[in-house]
N, C-alpha and C positions, 0 to 999 in steps of 0.2 A: 507211388504209394504202394507199400508192401502190405499184403493181407496176411496177417498172422492168423494161424489156425486154418489156413486153406491147405487142404490135402489133395494133391493132384490125383493120387490113386483113387480116392473116393469120388472125385469129380468125374473121372473117366467112367467109373462104374455107374454112377448116377445118370450120366449122359447116355450111356449105352442102353440103360433101362428106359429112359425117356424117349429115345429114338427107336426103341424096339430093335436094337442092333445086336446081333449075336457076335460078341467079341470072344473069339476063341482064346483059351489060356495061352497058347503058344505065341499069340500076337499081343496080349495085354501088356506085358513088360515093355515092349517096344513102343506101344502107344503112350504109355505113361512116361517113358523117357523122352519122347518127342514133345509131349505137353510140358514137361519140365523145362526143356530148351525154349519152347515158345514163351513160357512164363518168364524165364530169365531175360529174354530179348525184350518182351513187353515191359518188364520192370525198368530196363535201361531207357527205353523210349519215354515211358511215363515220368521218370525222374529227371529228365532233361529240362533244365530251367528255360522258360520263355519269358521274354519281356512282356509287360502288361499292354504295351502299345502295338503288339504284333496283330496284324489283321489276316483273316483267312483269305487265301487266294481263290477267286472264283473259278479259275481254270488251272489245272496242274500241267506244267510244261517242264519236262525233265531237262 
């Protein structure tokens, strides 16, 4: 599910305020870029189709 209208740069600014985190200007662009990457990966995972009969495993074993 893609969220139209979601702006990563605004999200980073709002989360920094919420967490009372001083995000220096020299780091902000890098943080935004990393959240863009996280968003792209999350979209791939969330868009992966799963069959309706799939059950959640009680224990993860790699």
